[in-house]
C-alpha positions as CSV (number, residue, x, y, z in Angstrom):
1,M,114.3,110.8,114.6
2,N,113.4,107.1,114.4
3,K,111.7,104.9,116.9
4,K,114.9,103.7,118.5
5,Q,116.2,107.2,119.0
6,L,112.8,108.3,120.4
7,S,112.8,105.4,122.9
8,E,116.4,106.2,124.0
9,K,115.5,109.8,124.6
10,V,112.3,108.9,126.6
11,A,114.2,106.3,128.6
12,K,116.9,108.8,129.5
13,A,114.4,111.5,130.4
14,L,112.4,109.1,132.7
15,S,115.4,107.1,134.0
16,M,113.9,103.9,132.6
17,K,115.2,101.0,130.6
18,R,115.1,101.5,126.8
19,A,113.6,98.0,126.4
20,T,110.7,98.9,128.6
21,V,110.1,102.2,126.8
22,E,110.2,100.4,123.4
23,Q,107.5,98.0,124.7
24,V,105.3,100.9,125.7
25,L,105.9,102.7,122.4
26,D,105.2,99.5,120.4
27,K,102.0,98.8,122.3
28,S,100.9,102.4,122.0
29,L,101.4,102.5,118.2
30,G,99.7,99.1,117.9
31,L,96.6,100.4,119.7
32,I,96.5,103.5,117.6
33,S,96.7,101.3,114.4
34,E,93.9,99.1,115.7
35,A,91.7,102.1,116.4
36,L,92.3,103.5,112.9
37,I,91.5,100.1,111.4
38,R,88.1,100.3,113.2
39,D,87.6,103.8,111.7
40,E,88.0,105.4,115.1
41,K,89.7,108.8,115.6
42,V,92.6,109.0,118.1
43,R,92.9,112.4,119.9
44,L,96.0,113.3,121.7
45,V,95.0,116.7,123.2
46,G,97.5,119.4,122.3
47,F,99.5,117.1,120.0
48,G,97.1,116.1,117.3
49,N,94.5,113.7,115.9
50,F,95.0,110.5,114.0
51,L,92.1,109.7,111.7
52,V,91.1,107.8,108.6
53,R,90.3,109.7,105.4
54,T,88.1,108.1,102.7
55,R,88.8,109.0,99.1
56,A,85.7,108.8,96.8
57,T,85.6,106.7,93.7
58,R,86.9,108.8,90.8
59,I,87.7,108.6,87.1
60,G,91.4,108.6,86.0
61,R,93.4,107.9,82.9
62,N,95.7,105.0,82.0
63,P,98.9,106.9,81.3
64,Q,100.0,104.4,78.6
65,T,96.8,104.2,76.6
66,G,94.9,107.3,77.7
67,D,91.8,105.2,78.4
68,R,89.5,106.3,81.1
69,I,89.5,104.0,84.2
70,Q,87.5,104.0,87.4
71,I,89.7,104.3,90.5
72,P,87.9,102.7,93.4
73,S,87.4,104.5,96.8
74,S,90.1,104.0,99.3
75,K,91.0,104.8,102.9
76,S,94.3,106.2,104.2
77,P,95.5,107.3,107.6
78,A,96.0,111.0,108.3
79,F,97.4,113.2,111.1
80,V,96.0,116.6,111.9
81,P,98.3,118.7,114.2
82,G,96.9,119.9,117.4
83,I,96.5,123.4,118.8
84,N,99.8,123.4,120.6
85,L,101.9,121.7,117.9
86,K,100.9,123.8,114.9
87,P,102.0,127.2,116.2
88,A,105.2,125.7,117.5
89,L,106.2,124.8,114.0
90,R,105.6,128.3,112.6
91,P,108.7,130.4,112.0
92,K,109.1,133.2,114.6
93,S,108.8,136.7,113.4
94,A,111.8,139.0,113.8
């Protein structure tokens, strides 16, 4: 599902205009992004947490020459599923 499809489903479920739902969705995602840029954790209880993970500086190899190179530390966004989402994704036992 993409953002347009999500906004259409939410608009239909709430009897709202799709354009209004898209504005809310865009603003929400923007605020989540801004929080992550500030290294803040975003908790959506029951759904999951958005956070920033920091990778330490490490030694790697240049694949062409085999020389050792230092790979600098970096940050990347991550999502950790919440207590309600994780079990919902598990296959049901027969």
